[in-house]
C-alpha positions as CSV (number, residue, x, y, z in Angstrom):
1,M,113.2,109.1,107.5
2,A,116.9,108.3,107.6
3,E,117.0,105.1,109.2
4,P,114.4,103.0,107.2
5,L,116.3,104.9,104.1
6,E,119.6,103.8,104.8
7,A,118.2,100.3,105.3
8,L,116.7,100.4,101.8
9,L,120.1,101.8,100.7
10,A,121.9,98.7,102.1
11,L,119.4,96.3,100.5
12,R,119.9,98.0,97.3
13,E,123.6,97.5,97.4
14,E,123.1,93.8,98.2
15,G,121.0,93.8,94.9
16,L,117.5,92.9,96.7
17,I,116.0,96.1,95.3
18,R,116.7,98.9,92.4
19,H,114.8,101.8,93.6
20,P,113.6,102.9,96.8
21,G,110.4,104.5,97.4
22,I,108.2,105.8,100.1
23,S,104.9,105.7,101.2
24,N,102.4,107.8,103.4
25,V,104.8,111.0,103.7
26,T,104.1,114.6,103.9
27,A,105.9,117.3,101.7
28,E,108.5,117.8,104.7
29,E,109.3,114.0,104.9
30,F,109.5,113.8,101.3
31,A,112.4,116.4,101.1
32,E,114.0,114.8,104.1
33,A,113.9,111.5,102.2
34,R,115.5,113.1,99.0
35,G,118.4,114.2,101.1
36,V,119.4,110.7,102.1
37,A,118.6,108.5,99.1
38,P,117.4,108.9,95.5
39,I,113.8,108.3,95.7
40,A,112.1,106.5,92.8
41,C,108.5,107.0,93.7
42,V,106.0,108.3,96.3
43,Q,102.9,106.3,97.3
44,N,100.2,108.2,99.2
45,L,96.4,108.3,99.5
46,H,94.8,110.5,96.7
47,N,91.9,110.4,94.6
48,V,89.3,112.8,93.3
49,S,87.9,113.4,96.7
50,R,91.3,113.3,98.8
51,R,93.4,116.2,97.2
52,E,95.4,117.1,100.2
53,D,98.6,115.8,98.3
54,D,98.1,118.2,95.5
55,P,101.2,120.1,96.2
56,L,103.4,117.0,96.7
57,V,102.2,115.6,93.4
58,D,103.4,118.8,91.7
59,A,106.9,118.5,93.7
60,C,107.0,114.9,92.6
61,A,106.5,116.0,88.8
62,E,108.9,118.7,89.0
63,A,111.6,116.3,90.2
64,G,110.7,113.7,87.8
65,I,109.6,111.3,90.6
66,A,106.5,109.1,90.0
67,Y,103.7,109.4,92.2
68,V,101.8,106.4,92.7
69,P,98.3,107.1,94.3
70,F,96.7,104.5,96.2
71,F,92.9,104.1,96.4
72,P,92.5,106.1,93.3
73,V,88.9,105.3,93.0
74,G,88.3,105.5,96.7
75,G,89.1,101.9,98.3
76,F,86.7,100.7,101.1
77,Q,84.9,103.9,100.5
78,P,84.4,104.3,96.9
79,V,84.2,107.6,95.6
80,T,80.6,108.9,95.5
81,A,79.1,108.4,92.0
82,R,76.6,110.9,92.4
83,R,78.3,113.8,91.4
84,L,80.6,111.8,88.6
85,D,77.5,110.1,86.8
86,P,76.9,113.2,84.9
87,V,80.7,113.6,83.9
88,A,80.9,109.9,83.3
89,A,77.9,110.0,81.1
90,R,79.0,112.9,78.9
91,R,82.3,111.4,78.5
92,G,81.0,108.1,77.5
93,A,83.1,106.7,80.4
94,T,82.6,104.8,83.8
95,V,82.8,106.5,87.0
96,P,85.8,104.6,87.9
97,Q,87.5,105.9,84.7
98,V,86.5,109.5,85.6
99,A,87.8,109.1,89.3
100,L,91.0,107.7,87.9
101,R,91.3,110.8,85.5
102,G,90.6,112.9,88.4
103,C,93.7,111.7,90.3
104,R,95.5,114.6,89.0
105,P,94.2,116.4,85.7
106,G,96.9,117.5,83.5
107,R,99.8,115.6,85.7
108,R,101.5,112.5,85.1
109,T,100.7,110.1,87.8
110,S,100.6,106.4,87.9
111,C,97.2,105.1,89.0
112,S,98.9,101.4,89.0
113,S,99.0,99.4,92.2
114,P,102.3,97.6,92.7
115,A,102.7,95.3,95.5
116,P,103.8,96.6,98.6
117,A,107.5,97.0,99.2
118,H,107.7,94.3,102.1
119,R,106.3,91.9,99.8
120,T,108.5,92.7,96.8
121,I,111.7,92.6,99.2
122,W,110.6,89.3,100.6
123,R,110.0,87.8,97.2
124,R,113.4,89.0,95.9
125,T,115.1,87.9,99.0
126,S,113.5,84.5,98.9
127,R,114.5,84.0,95.2
128,R,118.0,85.2,96.0
129,A,118.6,82.6,98.7
130,R,117.7,79.7,96.6
């Protein structure tokens, strides 16, 4: 984790990025990354049917670091509506709305989908070079 994060820190010093984030990491990698750089956000696969990251979501919340789930409604394999249909009907919501809420009930997470970091860096680099 140290080498890529040091590269991000160098880009930050050059003014090309503001806040480093990490993606597809384990809880151990998250802890290691925090020892190298100030982490602004973590982006991992997480949705109502993929809950393996719940402890990492909690760790991020405790540290005040944004957790940004990708594929919060299932992505290429949409969350099965069979079990969510009755919940959505009771709440007057759609299945995707229920799935988004299910990302982490009662926890602060962001279900937005920012541009991948490599695109953001490229855009900022190309603008600055002009």
